[in-house]
PDB file of N, CA, C and O in Angstrom, chain B, residues numbered from 101:
ATOM      1  N   UNK B 101      36.988 107.842  58.057  1.00  0.00           N
ATOM      2  CA  UNK B 101      37.314 107.602  56.667  1.00  0.00           C
ATOM      3  C   UNK B 101      36.403 106.489  56.129  1.00  0.00           C
ATOM      4  O   UNK B 101      36.134 105.506  56.821  1.00  0.00           O
ATOM      5  N   UNK B 102      35.945 106.654  54.919  1.00  0.00           N
ATOM      6  CA  UNK B 102      35.086 105.669  54.275  1.00  0.00           C
ATOM      7  C   UNK B 102      35.937 104.521  53.747  1.00  0.00           C
ATOM      8  O   UNK B 102      36.963 104.740  53.104  1.00  0.00           O
ATOM      9  N   UNK B 103      35.501 103.293  54.026  1.00  0.00           N
ATOM     10  CA  UNK B 103      36.178 102.113  53.498  1.00  0.00           C
ATOM     11  C   UNK B 103      35.745 101.913  52.049  1.00  0.00           C
ATOM     12  O   UNK B 103      34.574 101.637  51.787  1.00  0.00           O
ATOM     13  N   UNK B 104      36.664 102.048  51.118  1.00  0.00           N
ATOM     14  CA  UNK B 104      36.350 101.922  49.694  1.00  0.00           C
ATOM     15  C   UNK B 104      36.732 100.563  49.125  1.00  0.00           C
ATOM     16  O   UNK B 104      36.632 100.344  47.917  1.00  0.00           O
ATOM     17  N   UNK B 105      37.166  99.656  49.979  1.00  0.00           N
ATOM     18  CA  UNK B 105      37.571  98.333  49.522  1.00  0.00           C
ATOM     19  C   UNK B 105      36.336  97.504  49.165  1.00  0.00           C
ATOM     20  O   UNK B 105      35.342  97.500  49.893  1.00  0.00           O
ATOM     21  N   UNK B 106      36.417  96.808  48.040  1.00  0.00           N
ATOM     22  CA  UNK B 106      35.333  95.918  47.622  1.00  0.00           C
ATOM     23  C   UNK B 106      35.882  94.503  47.503  1.00  0.00           C
ATOM     24  O   UNK B 106      37.082  94.303  47.316  1.00  0.00           O
ATOM     25  N   UNK B 107      35.001  93.537  47.613  1.00  0.00           N
ATOM     26  CA  UNK B 107      35.407  92.133  47.615  1.00  0.00           C
ATOM     27  C   UNK B 107      35.499  91.522  46.223  1.00  0.00           C
ATOM     28  O   UNK B 107      36.227  90.550  46.019  1.00  0.00           O
ATOM     29  N   UNK B 108      34.765  92.085  45.262  1.00  0.00           N
ATOM     30  CA  UNK B 108      34.739  91.479  43.926  1.00  0.00           C
ATOM     31  C   UNK B 108      34.309  92.514  42.892  1.00  0.00           C
ATOM     32  O   UNK B 108      33.915  93.630  43.230  1.00  0.00           O
ATOM     33  N   UNK B 109      34.394  92.120  41.636  1.00  0.00           N
ATOM     34  CA  UNK B 109      34.072  93.045  40.540  1.00  0.00           C
ATOM     35  C   UNK B 109      32.592  93.428  40.549  1.00  0.00           C
ATOM     36  O   UNK B 109      32.240  94.544  40.167  1.00  0.00           O
ATOM     37  N   UNK B 110      31.733  92.521  40.979  1.00  0.00           N
ATOM     38  CA  UNK B 110      30.302  92.831  41.033  1.00  0.00           C
ATOM     39  C   UNK B 110      30.041  93.988  41.999  1.00  0.00           C
ATOM     40  O   UNK B 110      29.258  94.889  41.696  1.00  0.00           O
ATOM     41  N   UNK B 111      30.693  93.960  43.151  1.00  0.00           N
ATOM     42  CA  UNK B 111      30.565  95.066  44.107  1.00  0.00           C
ATOM     43  C   UNK B 111      31.146  96.352  43.539  1.00  0.00           C
ATOM     44  O   UNK B 111      30.581  97.431  43.720  1.00  0.00           O
ATOM     45  N   UNK B 112      32.266  96.233  42.858  1.00  0.00           N
ATOM     46  CA  UNK B 112      32.923  97.420  42.299  1.00  0.00           C
ATOM     47  C   UNK B 112      32.036  98.127  41.281  1.00  0.00           C
ATOM     48  O   UNK B 112      32.106  99.347  41.134  1.00  0.00           O
ATOM     49  N   UNK B 113      31.200  97.360  40.579  1.00  0.00           N
ATOM     50  CA  UNK B 113      30.367  97.942  39.523  1.00  0.00           C
ATOM     51  C   UNK B 113      28.927  98.195  39.963  1.00  0.00           C
ATOM     52  O   UNK B 113      28.079  98.514  39.130  1.00  0.00           O
ATOM     53  N   UNK B 114      28.639  98.058  41.257  1.00  0.00           N
ATOM     54  CA  UNK B 114      27.292  98.382  41.738  1.00  0.00           C
ATOM     55  C   UNK B 114      26.972  99.824  41.375  1.00  0.00           C
ATOM     56  O   UNK B 114      27.807 100.714  41.538  1.00  0.00           O
ATOM     57  N   UNK B 115      25.786 100.047  40.893  1.00  0.00           N
ATOM     58  CA  UNK B 115      25.373 101.398  40.530  1.00  0.00           C
ATOM     59  C   UNK B 115      25.683 101.783  39.098  1.00  0.00           C
ATOM     60  O   UNK B 115      25.229 102.831  38.636  1.00  0.00           O
ATOM     61  N   UNK B 116      26.441 100.971  38.382  1.00  0.00           N
ATOM     62  CA  UNK B 116      26.722 101.253  36.969  1.00  0.00           C
ATOM     63  C   UNK B 116      25.479 100.894  36.159  1.00  0.00           C
ATOM     64  O   UNK B 116      24.941  99.795  36.288  1.00  0.00           O
ATOM     65  N   UNK B 117      25.033 101.821  35.329  1.00  0.00           N
ATOM     66  CA  UNK B 117      23.813 101.617  34.544  1.00  0.00           C
ATOM     67  C   UNK B 117      24.032 102.107  33.116  1.00  0.00           C
ATOM     68  O   UNK B 117      25.071 102.685  32.797  1.00  0.00           O
ATOM     69  N   UNK B 118      23.052 101.871  32.274  1.00  0.00           N
ATOM     70  CA  UNK B 118      23.100 102.332  30.889  1.00  0.00           C
ATOM     71  C   UNK B 118      23.329 103.845  30.832  1.00  0.00           C
ATOM     72  O   UNK B 118      22.940 104.585  31.736  1.00  0.00           O
ATOM     73  N   UNK B 119      23.968 104.279  29.753  1.00  0.00           N
ATOM     74  CA  UNK B 119      24.159 105.700  29.432  1.00  0.00           C
ATOM     75  C   UNK B 119      25.038 106.460  30.425  1.00  0.00           C
ATOM     76  O   UNK B 119      24.883 107.669  30.595  1.00  0.00           O
ATOM     77  N   UNK B 120      25.942 105.767  31.066  1.00  0.00           N
ATOM     78  CA  UNK B 120      26.883 106.421  31.974  1.00  0.00           C
ATOM     79  C   UNK B 120      28.204 106.678  31.259  1.00  0.00           C
ATOM     80  O   UNK B 120      28.486 106.086  30.217  1.00  0.00           O
ATOM     81  N   UNK B 121      29.002 107.562  31.831  1.00  0.00           N
ATOM     82  CA  UNK B 121      30.366 107.796  31.363  1.00  0.00           C
ATOM     83  C   UNK B 121      31.308 107.048  32.290  1.00  0.00           C
ATOM     84  O   UNK B 121      31.257 107.209  33.510  1.00  0.00           O
ATOM     85  N   UNK B 122      32.175 106.221  31.695  1.00  0.00           N
ATOM     86  CA  UNK B 122      33.124 105.423  32.469  1.00  0.00           C
ATOM     87  C   UNK B 122      34.539 105.726  32.014  1.00  0.00           C
ATOM     88  O   UNK B 122      34.813 105.773  30.815  1.00  0.00           O
ATOM     89  N   UNK B 123      35.435 105.932  32.962  1.00  0.00           N
ATOM     90  CA  UNK B 123      36.850 106.097  32.653  1.00  0.00           C
ATOM     91  C   UNK B 123      37.550 104.804  33.051  1.00  0.00           C
ATOM     92  O   UNK B 123      37.515 104.392  34.211  1.00  0.00           O
ATOM     93  N   UNK B 124      38.187 104.173  32.068  1.00  0.00           N
ATOM     94  CA  UNK B 124      38.839 102.886  32.293  1.00  0.00           C
ATOM     95  C   UNK B 124      40.333 103.034  32.081  1.00  0.00           C
ATOM     96  O   UNK B 124      40.775 103.560  31.060  1.00  0.00           O
ATOM     97  N   UNK B 125      41.103 102.571  33.042  1.00  0.00           N
ATOM     98  CA  UNK B 125      42.543 102.756  33.034  1.00  0.00           C
ATOM     99  C   UNK B 125      43.303 101.759  32.185  1.00  0.00           C
ATOM    100  O   UNK B 125      42.733 101.002  31.399  1.00  0.00           O
ATOM    101  N   UNK B 126      44.604 101.788  32.374  1.00  0.00           N
ATOM    102  CA  UNK B 126      45.509 100.943  31.617  1.00  0.00           C
ATOM    103  C   UNK B 126      46.271 101.770  30.599  1.00  0.00           C
ATOM    104  O   UNK B 126      45.983 102.946  30.379  1.00  0.00           O
ATOM    105  N   UNK B 127      47.244 101.126  29.990  1.00  0.00           N
ATOM    106  CA  UNK B 127      48.005 101.769  28.926  1.00  0.00           C
ATOM    107  C   UNK B 127      48.195 100.739  27.835  1.00  0.00           C
ATOM    108  O   UNK B 127      48.856  99.721  28.041  1.00  0.00           O
ATOM    109  N   UNK B 128      47.615 100.999  26.671  1.00  0.00           N
ATOM    110  CA  UNK B 128      47.588  99.961  25.651  1.00  0.00           C
ATOM    111  C   UNK B 128      46.741  98.825  26.190  1.00  0.00           C
ATOM    112  O   UNK B 128      45.604  99.035  26.613  1.00  0.00           O
ATOM    113  N   UNK B 129      47.286  97.637  26.175  1.00  0.00           N
ATOM    114  CA  UNK B 129      46.564  96.496  26.742  1.00  0.00           C
ATOM    115  C   UNK B 129      47.099  96.113  28.117  1.00  0.00           C
ATOM    116  O   UNK B 129      46.666  95.116  28.695  1.00  0.00           O
ATOM    117  N   UNK B 130      48.033  96.895  28.642  1.00  0.00           N
ATOM    118  CA  UNK B 130      48.617  96.607  29.957  1.00  0.00           C
ATOM    119  C   UNK B 130      47.810  97.299  31.049  1.00  0.00           C
ATOM    120  O   UNK B 130      47.479  98.479  30.934  1.00  0.00           O
ATOM    121  N   UNK B 131      47.502  96.570  32.090  1.00  0.00           N
ATOM    122  CA  UNK B 131      46.848  97.163  33.246  1.00  0.00           C
ATOM    123  C   UNK B 131      45.395  97.520  33.044  1.00  0.00           C
ATOM    124  O   UNK B 131      44.828  98.255  33.853  1.00  0.00           O
ATOM    125  N   UNK B 132      44.768  97.021  31.982  1.00  0.00           N
ATOM    126  CA  UNK B 132      43.352  97.331  31.773  1.00  0.00           C
ATOM    127  C   UNK B 132      42.506  96.532  32.764  1.00  0.00           C
ATOM    128  O   UNK B 132      42.929  95.467  33.214  1.00  0.00           O
ATOM    129  N   UNK B 133      41.328  97.027  33.104  1.00  0.00           N
ATOM    130  CA  UNK B 133      40.462  96.315  34.049  1.00  0.00           C
ATOM    131  C   UNK B 133      39.695  95.180  33.349  1.00  0.00           C
ATOM    132  O   UNK B 133      38.497  95.294  33.089  1.00  0.00           O
ATOM    133  N   UNK B 134      40.404  94.094  33.052  1.00  0.00           N
ATOM    134  CA  UNK B 134      39.815  92.984  32.292  1.00  0.00           C
ATOM    135  C   UNK B 134      38.545  92.439  32.936  1.00  0.00           C
ATOM    136  O   UNK B 134      37.555  92.194  32.247  1.00  0.00           O
ATOM    137  N   UNK B 135      38.569  92.248  34.250  1.00  0.00           N
ATOM    138  CA  UNK B 135      37.395  91.695  34.928  1.00  0.00           C
ATOM    139  C   UNK B 135      36.214  92.658  34.883  1.00  0.00           C
ATOM    140  O   UNK B 135      35.070  92.230  34.730  1.00  0.00           O
ATOM    141  N   UNK B 136      36.482  93.942  35.014  1.00  0.00           N
ATOM    142  CA  UNK B 136      35.408  94.935  34.945  1.00  0.00           C
ATOM    143  C   UNK B 136      34.810  94.987  33.542  1.00  0.00           C
ATOM    144  O   UNK B 136      33.593  95.081  33.391  1.00  0.00           O
ATOM    145  N   UNK B 137      35.652  94.927  32.526  1.00  0.00           N
ATOM    146  CA  UNK B 137      35.155  94.930  31.147  1.00  0.00           C
ATOM    147  C   UNK B 137      34.302  93.689  30.902  1.00  0.00           C
ATOM    148  O   UNK B 137      33.229  93.784  30.306  1.00  0.00           O
ATOM    149  N   UNK B 138      34.766  92.533  31.352  1.00  0.00           N
ATOM    150  CA  UNK B 138      33.992  91.293  31.185  1.00  0.00           C
ATOM    151  C   UNK B 138      32.643  91.389  31.889  1.00  0.00           C
ATOM    152  O   UNK B 138      31.638  90.907  31.369  1.00  0.00           O
ATOM    153  N   UNK B 139      32.614  92.001  33.055  1.00  0.00           N
ATOM    154  CA  UNK B 139      31.359  92.154  33.792  1.00  0.00           C
ATOM    155  C   UNK B 139      30.422  93.136  33.088  1.00  0.00           C
ATOM    156  O   UNK B 139      29.211  92.920  33.069  1.00  0.00           O
ATOM    157  N   UNK B 140      30.961  94.205  32.513  1.00  0.00           N
ATOM    158  CA  UNK B 140      30.124  95.135  31.744  1.00  0.00           C
ATOM    159  C   UNK B 140      29.512  94.436  30.537  1.00  0.00           C
ATOM    160  O   UNK B 140      28.345  94.661  30.215  1.00  0.00           O
ATOM    161  N   UNK B 141      30.286  93.597  29.872  1.00  0.00           N
ATOM    162  CA  UNK B 141      29.766  92.819  28.740  1.00  0.00           C
ATOM    163  C   UNK B 141      28.661  91.896  29.233  1.00  0.00           C
ATOM    164  O   UNK B 141      27.588  91.829  28.634  1.00  0.00           O
ATOM    165  N   UNK B 142      28.923  91.186  30.322  1.00  0.00           N
ATOM    166  CA  UNK B 142      27.952  90.236  30.886  1.00  0.00           C
ATOM    167  C   UNK B 142      26.647  90.932  31.264  1.00  0.00           C
ATOM    168  O   UNK B 142      25.564  90.402  31.017  1.00  0.00           O
ATOM    169  N   UNK B 143      26.750  92.108  31.857  1.00  0.00           N
ATOM    170  CA  UNK B 143      25.553  92.860  32.278  1.00  0.00           C
ATOM    171  C   UNK B 143      24.861  93.562  31.115  1.00  0.00           C
ATOM    172  O   UNK B 143      23.755  94.080  31.269  1.00  0.00           O
ATOM    173  N   UNK B 144      25.502  93.579  29.965  1.00  0.00           N
ATOM    174  CA  UNK B 144      24.946  94.217  28.766  1.00  0.00           C
ATOM    175  C   UNK B 144      24.634  95.699  28.998  1.00  0.00           C
ATOM    176  O   UNK B 144      23.593  96.199  28.572  1.00  0.00           O
ATOM    177  N   UNK B 145      25.549  96.390  29.680  1.00  0.00           N
ATOM    178  CA  UNK B 145      25.412  97.832  29.909  1.00  0.00           C
ATOM    179  C   UNK B 145      25.553  98.532  28.556  1.00  0.00           C
ATOM    180  O   UNK B 145      26.540  98.321  27.851  1.00  0.00           O
ATOM    181  N   UNK B 146      24.579  99.358  28.194  1.00  0.00           N
ATOM    182  CA  UNK B 146      24.530  99.990  26.866  1.00  0.00           C
ATOM    183  C   UNK B 146      24.710 101.507  26.958  1.00  0.00           C
ATOM    184  O   UNK B 146      24.561 102.108  28.023  1.00  0.00           O
ATOM    185  N   UNK B 147      25.032 102.100  25.819  1.00  0.00           N
ATOM    186  CA  UNK B 147      25.096 103.552  25.715  1.00  0.00           C
ATOM    187  C   UNK B 147      26.237 104.183  26.483  1.00  0.00           C
ATOM    188  O   UNK B 147      26.130 105.331  26.914  1.00  0.00           O
ATOM    189  N   UNK B 148      27.321 103.459  26.662  1.00  0.00           N
ATOM    190  CA  UNK B 148      28.448 103.927  27.470  1.00  0.00           C
ATOM    191  C   UNK B 148      29.262 104.977  26.710  1.00  0.00           C
ATOM    192  O   UNK B 148      29.590 104.790  25.538  1.00  0.00           O
ATOM    193  N   UNK B 149      29.578 106.067  27.380  1.00  0.00           N
ATOM    194  CA  UNK B 149      30.619 106.972  26.916  1.00  0.00           C
ATOM    195  C   UNK B 149      31.878 106.525  27.639  1.00  0.00           C
ATOM    196  O   UNK B 149      31.937 106.539  28.868  1.00  0.00           O
ATOM    197  N   UNK B 150      32.874 106.131  26.877  1.00  0.00           N
ATOM    198  CA  UNK B 150      34.077 105.537  27.449  1.00  0.00           C
ATOM    199  C   UNK B 150      35.264 106.482  27.289  1.00  0.00           C
ATOM    200  O   UNK B 150      35.535 106.980  26.196  1.00  0.00           O
ATOM    201  N   UNK B 151      35.960 106.719  28.385  1.00  0.00           N
ATOM    202  CA  UNK B 151      37.191 107.508  28.374  1.00  0.00           C
ATOM    203  C   UNK B 151      38.338 106.551  28.684  1.00  0.00           C
ATOM    204  O   UNK B 151      38.379 105.933  29.748  1.00  0.00           O
ATOM    205  N   UNK B 152      39.257 106.440  27.748  1.00  0.00           N
ATOM    206  CA  UNK B 152      40.400 105.547  27.911  1.00  0.00           C
ATOM    207  C   UNK B 152      41.495 106.000  26.962  1.00  0.00           C
ATOM    208  O   UNK B 152      41.221 106.721  26.003  1.00  0.00           O
ATOM    209  N   UNK B 153      42.725 105.590  27.213  1.00  0.00           N
ATOM    210  CA  UNK B 153      43.779 106.056  26.317  1.00  0.00           C
ATOM    211  C   UNK B 153      43.760 105.326  24.983  1.00  0.00           C
ATOM    212  O   UNK B 153      44.402 105.773  24.032  1.00  0.00           O
ATOM    213  N   UNK B 154      43.030 104.199  24.889  1.00  0.00           N
ATOM    214  CA  UNK B 154      42.954 103.464  23.624  1.00  0.00           C
ATOM    215  C   UNK B 154      41.635 102.715  23.548  1.00  0.00           C
ATOM    216  O   UNK B 154      40.876 102.685  24.517  1.00  0.00           O
ATOM    217  N   UNK B 155      41.361 102.111  22.400  1.00  0.00           N
ATOM    218  CA  UNK B 155      40.099 101.395  22.185  1.00  0.00           C
ATOM    219  C   UNK B 155      40.275  99.886  22.211  1.00  0.00           C
ATOM    220  O   UNK B 155      39.416  99.157  21.715  1.00  0.00           O
ATOM    221  N   UNK B 156      41.366  99.408  22.775  1.00  0.00           N
ATOM    222  CA  UNK B 156      41.597  97.973  22.812  1.00  0.00           C
ATOM    223  C   UNK B 156      41.873  97.426  21.418  1.00  0.00           C
ATOM    224  O   UNK B 156      42.213  98.168  20.497  1.00  0.00           O
ATOM    225  N   UNK B 157      41.722  96.133  21.286  1.00  0.00           N
ATOM    226  CA  UNK B 157      41.830  95.470  19.986  1.00  0.00           C
ATOM    227  C   UNK B 157      40.526  94.723  19.754  1.00  0.00           C
ATOM    228  O   UNK B 157      39.674  94.668  20.641  1.00  0.00           O
ATOM    229  N   UNK B 158      40.368  94.154  18.576  1.00  0.00           N
ATOM    230  CA  UNK B 158      39.076  93.571  18.213  1.00  0.00           C
ATOM    231  C   UNK B 158      38.512  92.582  19.236  1.00  0.00           C
ATOM    232  O   UNK B 158      37.315  92.623  19.520  1.00  0.00           O
ATOM    233  N   UNK B 159      39.327  91.708  19.788  1.00  0.00           N
ATOM    234  CA  UNK B 159      38.821  90.647  20.659  1.00  0.00           C
ATOM    235  C   UNK B 159      39.310  90.741  22.096  1.00  0.00           C
ATOM    236  O   UNK B 159      39.306  89.742  22.816  1.00  0.00           O
ATOM    237  N   UNK B 160      39.732  91.926  22.524  1.00  0.00           N
ATOM    238  CA  UNK B 160      40.268  92.061  23.876  1.00  0.00           C
ATOM    239  C   UNK B 160      40.102  93.494  24.349  1.00  0.00           C
ATOM    240  O   UNK B 160      40.067  94.422  23.541  1.00  0.00           O
ATOM    241  N   UNK B 161      40.001  93.671  25.646  1.00  0.00           N
ATOM    242  CA  UNK B 161      39.864  95.008  26.204  1.00  0.00           C
ATOM    243  C   UNK B 161      38.547  95.639  25.780  1.00  0.00           C
ATOM    244  O   UNK B 161      37.518  94.967  25.725  1.00  0.00           O
ATOM    245  N   UNK B 162      38.584  96.918  25.485  1.00  0.00           N
ATOM    246  CA  UNK B 162      37.361  97.622  25.100  1.00  0.00           C
ATOM    247  C   UNK B 162      36.779  97.102  23.793  1.00  0.00           C
ATOM    248  O   UNK B 162      35.615  97.359  23.486  1.00  0.00           O
ATOM    249  N   UNK B 163      37.580  96.374  23.023  1.00  0.00           N
ATOM    250  CA  UNK B 163      37.069  95.748  21.807  1.00  0.00           C
ATOM    251  C   UNK B 163      35.884  94.841  22.078  1.00  0.00           C
ATOM    252  O   UNK B 163      35.008  94.697  21.224  1.00  0.00           O
ATOM    253  N   UNK B 164      35.843  94.227  23.256  1.00  0.00           N
ATOM    254  CA  UNK B 164      34.720  93.360  23.614  1.00  0.00           C
ATOM    255  C   UNK B 164      33.429  94.161  23.752  1.00  0.00           C
ATOM    256  O   UNK B 164      32.364  93.704  23.339  1.00  0.00           O
ATOM    257  N   UNK B 165      33.526  95.357  24.333  1.00  0.00           N
ATOM    258  CA  UNK B 165      32.349  96.230  24.447  1.00  0.00           C
ATOM    259  C   UNK B 165      31.947  96.782  23.083  1.00  0.00           C
ATOM    260  O   UNK B 165      30.759  96.929  22.795  1.00  0.00           O
ATOM    261  N   UNK B 166      32.927  97.085  22.251  1.00  0.00           N
ATOM    262  CA  UNK B 166      32.629  97.587  20.907  1.00  0.00           C
ATOM    263  C   UNK B 166      31.922  96.527  20.070  1.00  0.00           C
ATOM    264  O   UNK B 166      30.987  96.843  19.334  1.00  0.00           O
ATOM    265  N   UNK B 167      32.355  95.281  20.173  1.00  0.00           N
ATOM    266  CA  UNK B 167      31.713  94.203  19.414  1.00  0.00           C
ATOM    267  C   UNK B 167      30.233  94.087  19.737  1.00  0.00           C
ATOM    268  O   UNK B 167      29.426  93.792  18.856  1.00  0.00           O
ATOM    269  N   UNK B 168      29.872  94.315  20.992  1.00  0.00           N
ATOM    270  CA  UNK B 168      28.477  94.189  21.434  1.00  0.00           C
ATOM    271  C   UNK B 168      27.706  95.498  21.290  1.00  0.00           C
ATOM    272  O   UNK B 168      26.555  95.594  21.718  1.00  0.00           O
ATOM    273  N   UNK B 169      28.344  96.518  20.682  1.00  0.00           N
ATOM    274  CA  UNK B 169      27.718  97.832  20.471  1.00  0.00           C
ATOM    275  C   UNK B 169      27.295  98.484  21.786  1.00  0.00           C
ATOM    276  O   UNK B 169      26.256  99.141  21.853  1.00  0.00           O
ATOM    277  N   UNK B 170      28.104  98.300  22.832  1.00  0.00           N
ATOM    278  CA  UNK B 170      27.773  98.861  24.133  1.00  0.00           C
ATOM    279  C   UNK B 170      28.345 100.265  24.328  1.00  0.00           C
ATOM    280  O   UNK B 170      27.915 100.984  25.230  1.00  0.00           O
ATOM    281  N   UNK B 171      29.300 100.661  23.500  1.00  0.00           N
ATOM    282  CA  UNK B 171      29.900 101.995  23.591  1.00  0.00           C
ATOM    283  C   UNK B 171      29.253 102.892  22.545  1.00  0.00           C
ATOM    284  O   UNK B 171      29.217 102.554  21.362  1.00  0.00           O
ATOM    285  N   UNK B 172      28.736 104.050  22.993  1.00  0.00           N
ATOM    286  CA  UNK B 172      28.133 104.989  22.040  1.00  0.00           C
ATOM    287  C   UNK B 172      29.087 106.122  21.686  1.00  0.00           C
ATOM    288  O   UNK B 172      28.971 106.728  20.621  1.00  0.00           O
ATOM    289  N   UNK B 173      30.045 106.411  22.594  1.00  0.00           N
ATOM    290  CA  UNK B 173      30.992 107.502  22.368  1.00  0.00           C
ATOM    291  C   UNK B 173      32.316 107.107  23.005  1.00  0.00           C
ATOM    292  O   UNK B 173      32.357 106.544  24.099  1.00  0.00           O
ATOM    293  N   UNK B 174      33.404 107.416  22.292  1.00  0.00           N
ATOM    294  CA  UNK B 174      34.734 107.058  22.778  1.00  0.00           C
ATOM    295  C   UNK B 174      35.602 108.303  22.839  1.00  0.00           C
ATOM    296  O   UNK B 174      35.721 109.026  21.849  1.00  0.00           O
ATOM    297  N   UNK B 175      36.202 108.559  23.980  1.00  0.00           N
ATOM    298  CA  UNK B 175      37.158 109.651  24.145  1.00  0.00           C
ATOM    299  C   UNK B 175      38.500 108.985  24.406  1.00  0.00           C
ATOM    300  O   UNK B 175      38.698 108.342  25.436  1.00  0.00           O
ATOM    301  N   UNK B 176      39.421 109.147  23.460  1.00  0.00           N
ATOM    302  CA  UNK B 176      40.655 108.381  23.513  1.00  0.00           C
ATOM    303  C   UNK B 176      41.758 109.098  22.753  1.00  0.00           C
ATOM    304  O   UNK B 176      41.490 109.926  21.882  1.00  0.00           O
ATOM    305  N   UNK B 177      42.999 108.774  23.091  1.00  0.00           N
ATOM    306  CA  UNK B 177      44.119 109.386  22.384  1.00  0.00           C
ATOM    307  C   UNK B 177      44.666 108.503  21.268  1.00  0.00           C
ATOM    308  O   UNK B 177      45.353 108.996  20.374  1.00  0.00           O
ATOM    309  N   UNK B 178      44.368 107.193  21.307  1.00  0.00           N
ATOM    310  CA  UNK B 178      44.883 106.291  20.273  1.00  0.00           C
ATOM    311  C   UNK B 178      43.884 105.167  20.034  1.00  0.00           C
ATOM    312  O   UNK B 178      43.494 104.466  20.967  1.00  0.00           O
ATOM    313  N   UNK B 179      43.476 105.000  18.794  1.00  0.00           N
ATOM    314  CA  UNK B 179      42.484 103.967  18.463  1.00  0.00           C
ATOM    315  C   UNK B 179      42.918 103.116  17.275  1.00  0.00           C
ATOM    316  O   UNK B 179      42.094 102.404  16.700  1.00  0.00           O
ATOM    317  N   UNK B 180      44.176 103.174  16.900  1.00  0.00           N
ATOM    318  CA  UNK B 180      44.648 102.574  15.660  1.00  0.00           C
ATOM    319  C   UNK B 180      44.748 101.074  15.605  1.00  0.00           C
ATOM    320  O   UNK B 180      45.055 100.540  14.539  1.00  0.00           O
ATOM    321  N   UNK B 181      44.507 100.351  16.693  1.00  0.00           N
ATOM    322  CA  UNK B 181      44.644  98.894  16.679  1.00  0.00           C
ATOM    323  C   UNK B 181      43.307  98.170  16.637  1.00  0.00           C
ATOM    324  O   UNK B 181      43.280  96.942  16.716  1.00  0.00           O
ATOM    325  N   UNK B 182      42.199  98.890  16.514  1.00  0.00           N
ATOM    326  CA  UNK B 182      40.899  98.247  16.611  1.00  0.00           C
ATOM    327  C   UNK B 182      40.093  98.452  15.333  1.00  0.00           C
ATOM    328  O   UNK B 182      39.570  99.539  15.084  1.00  0.00           O
ATOM    329  N   UNK B 183      40.000  97.408  14.533  1.00  0.00           N
ATOM    330  CA  UNK B 183      39.267  97.484  13.265  1.00  0.00           C
ATOM    331  C   UNK B 183      37.781  97.732  13.474  1.00  0.00           C
ATOM    332  O   UNK B 183      37.156  98.440  12.685  1.00  0.00           O
ATOM    333  N   UNK B 184      37.204  97.156  14.530  1.00  0.00           N
ATOM    334  CA  UNK B 184      35.774  97.350  14.795  1.00  0.00           C
ATOM    335  C   UNK B 184      35.491  98.799  15.175  1.00  0.00           C
ATOM    336  O   UNK B 184      34.473  99.357  14.767  1.00  0.00           O
ATOM    337  N   UNK B 185      36.375  99.409  15.948  1.00  0.00           N
ATOM    338  CA  UNK B 185      36.230 100.828  16.264  1.00  0.00           C
ATOM    339  C   UNK B 185      36.217 101.639  14.975  1.00  0.00           C
ATOM    340  O   UNK B 185      35.345 102.486  14.779  1.00  0.00           O
ATOM    341  N   UNK B 186      37.179 101.381  14.101  1.00  0.00           N
ATOM    342  CA  UNK B 186      37.275 102.111  12.836  1.00  0.00           C
ATOM    343  C   UNK B 186      36.001 101.944  12.012  1.00  0.00           C
ATOM    344  O   UNK B 186      35.479 102.917  11.467  1.00  0.00           O
ATOM    345  N   UNK B 187      35.503 100.717  11.921  1.00  0.00           N
ATOM    346  CA  UNK B 187      34.296 100.453  11.144  1.00  0.00           C
ATOM    347  C   UNK B 187      33.106 101.231  11.711  1.00  0.00           C
ATOM    348  O   UNK B 187      32.365 101.864  10.960  1.00  0.00           O
ATOM    349  N   UNK B 188      32.920 101.184  13.036  1.00  0.00           N
ATOM    350  CA  UNK B 188      31.795 101.885  13.659  1.00  0.00           C
ATOM    351  C   UNK B 188      31.921 103.395  13.511  1.00  0.00           C
ATOM    352  O   UNK B 188      30.928 104.083  13.277  1.00  0.00           O
ATOM    353  N   UNK B 189      33.139 103.914  13.646  1.00  0.00           N
ATOM    354  CA  UNK B 189      33.345 105.356  13.519  1.00  0.00           C
ATOM    355  C   UNK B 189      33.048 105.822  12.095  1.00  0.00           C
ATOM    356  O   UNK B 189      32.348 106.816  11.898  1.00  0.00           O
ATOM    357  N   UNK B 190      33.575 105.112  11.110  1.00  0.00           N
ATOM    358  CA  UNK B 190      33.376 105.521   9.718  1.00  0.00           C
ATOM    359  C   UNK B 190      31.933 105.364   9.260  1.00  0.00           C
ATOM    360  O   UNK B 190      31.490 106.080   8.362  1.00  0.00           O
ATOM    361  N   UNK B 191      31.195 104.438   9.864  1.00  0.00           N
ATOM    362  CA  UNK B 191      29.794 104.231   9.481  1.00  0.00           C
ATOM    363  C   UNK B 191      28.848 105.161  10.233  1.00  0.00           C
ATOM    364  O   UNK B 191      27.657 105.213   9.924  1.00  0.00           O
ATOM    365  N   UNK B 192      29.371 105.901  11.225  1.00  0.00           N
ATOM    366  CA  UNK B 192      28.537 106.815  11.996  1.00  0.00           C
ATOM    367  C   UNK B 192      27.851 106.169  13.190  1.00  0.00           C
ATOM    368  O   UNK B 192      27.069 106.826  13.878  1.00  0.00           O
ATOM    369  N   UNK B 193      28.127 104.897  13.450  1.00  0.00           N
ATOM    370  CA  UNK B 193      27.527 104.221  14.605  1.00  0.00           C
ATOM    371  C   UNK B 193      28.102 104.726  15.917  1.00  0.00           C
ATOM    372  O   UNK B 193      27.426 104.714  16.946  1.00  0.00           O
ATOM    373  N   UNK B 194      29.355 105.170  15.877  1.00  0.00           N
ATOM    374  CA  UNK B 194      30.067 105.559  17.090  1.00  0.00           C
ATOM    375  C   UNK B 194      30.403 107.027  17.022  1.00  0.00           C
ATOM    376  O   UNK B 194      31.007 107.566  17.949  1.00  0.00           O
TER     377      UNK B 194
END
C-alpha cells in the first residue's frame, strides 16, 4: 500500500501548477482547507478551475484566491456570499 501521509501543506501541494483543476472541500466556511488555500495564494498559482460547494466570502476561503484573480473558472452550487465572485462573473472575468 502506498503511504499517502504528508508532513505539511507544502508537501500536500507538490505538483500543483498553473491551469489545473482543483476540488476543495468543506461546507460553507466549515472544514475548508484554509492552509492549502493560503499556500495557493502564496505560490501565486494562476488559471485555476475550482470545484467547491461555494465561493467563500470576500476575505476568507476561496475569496482570497478570487481577490488575486487566481481562479479562472468556478464550478459551485452556491456563490451568494461573495461580492468579488459576483463582480468578476458579471464583468466576464470569471
